[in-house]
C-alpha positions in Angstrom: 230.3 -130.5 -50.7 232.7 -131.3 -47.8 236.1 -132.6 -48.1 234.7 -136.2 -48.3 233.7 -135.5 -51.9 236.6 -135.3 -53.4 239.0 -138.4 -54.5 242.8 -137.9 -55.3 244.8 -140.0 -57.1 248.3 -140.8 -55.6 251.3 -142.8 -57.3 252.2 -146.3 -56.2 255.6 -146.9 -54.3 255.4 -150.7 -54.8 255.1 -151.7 -58.3 253.1 -154.6 -57.4 250.1 -152.2 -55.4 248.9 -150.6 -58.8 249.2 -154.1 -60.8 246.9 -155.9 -58.1 244.5 -153.1 -57.8 244.1 -152.2 -61.4 243.8 -148.3 -60.1 246.0 -146.0 -58.6 243.2 -144.4 -56.3 243.5 -145.2 -52.9 242.7 -143.6 -49.6 245.3 -141.9 -47.5 245.5 -144.3 -44.7 246.2 -146.7 -47.5 249.0 -144.8 -49.2 250.3 -144.5 -45.3 250.3 -148.3 -45.2 252.2 -148.6 -48.4 254.5 -146.3 -47.3 255.2 -148.1 -44.1 255.3 -151.7 -46.1 257.9 -150.0 -48.3 260.1 -148.5 -45.2 260.0 -152.5 -43.3 261.1 -154.1 -46.8 263.8 -151.3 -47.4 264.9 -151.9 -43.8 265.2 -155.4 -44.0 267.8 -156.0 -46.2 266.1 -154.9 -49.7 268.3 -155.1 -52.5 267.5 -152.6 -55.3 267.2 -153.7 -58.6 270.0 -152.9 -61.4 268.4 -150.4 -63.9 271.9 -150.4 -66.3 274.9 -152.3 -66.4 278.2 -150.3 -67.2 281.7 -151.5 -67.8 283.9 -149.9 -65.2 286.7 -150.0 -67.5 285.1 -147.4 -70.0 284.6 -145.0 -67.1 287.3 -145.6 -64.5 291.0 -146.3 -64.2 290.2 -148.8 -61.6 288.2 -151.6 -63.3 288.5 -154.3 -60.8 286.0 -154.2 -58.2 286.0 -156.7 -54.9 282.2 -156.0 -55.0 280.1 -158.9 -56.9 278.3 -157.3 -59.7 274.8 -158.2 -58.0 275.7 -155.8 -54.9 275.6 -152.3 -54.7 278.7 -150.4 -54.6 277.3 -148.0 -51.7 275.8 -148.7 -48.5 273.2 -146.3 -47.9 272.6 -144.7 -44.0 269.5 -144.3 -43.2 268.4 -146.8 -45.4 264.8 -145.1 -45.4 264.1 -141.3 -45.3 260.3 -140.7 -44.4 258.9 -137.0 -44.0 255.7 -136.9 -42.3 253.9 -133.9 -40.8 254.9 -132.1 -43.8 253.1 -128.9 -45.2 253.1 -128.3 -48.9 255.3 -126.2 -51.2 258.2 -126.1 -48.4 261.6 -127.4 -48.6 262.5 -130.1 -46.3 266.2 -131.7 -45.9 267.8 -134.7 -44.9 271.2 -136.4 -44.8 272.1 -139.4 -46.8 275.1 -141.0 -46.4 276.9 -142.9 -49.2 279.8 -145.3 -48.3 281.7 -146.9 -50.9 282.0 -150.8 -49.7 284.8 -151.4 -52.9 
């Protein structure tokens, strides 16, 4: 058979995409659209969710912070990194800058 006979299971980048479709099998064009919508969402002030809350006093001598608890401590630049036109089994690098907001 040709390449059209193969199906590939691609992981979802957006939690709602898997829950609504009930299946993770999507065409590459659907994954591309999902990645583009993720990039748009992240670029438009998307705030990541807190995965764990740690008491600063247990890990630092500087327990006071001017940053509210529900805000990230770092600003990230660029907010989204997308690798396109890449080849498998190759190493690609990108620079991510983190600036302390506190």
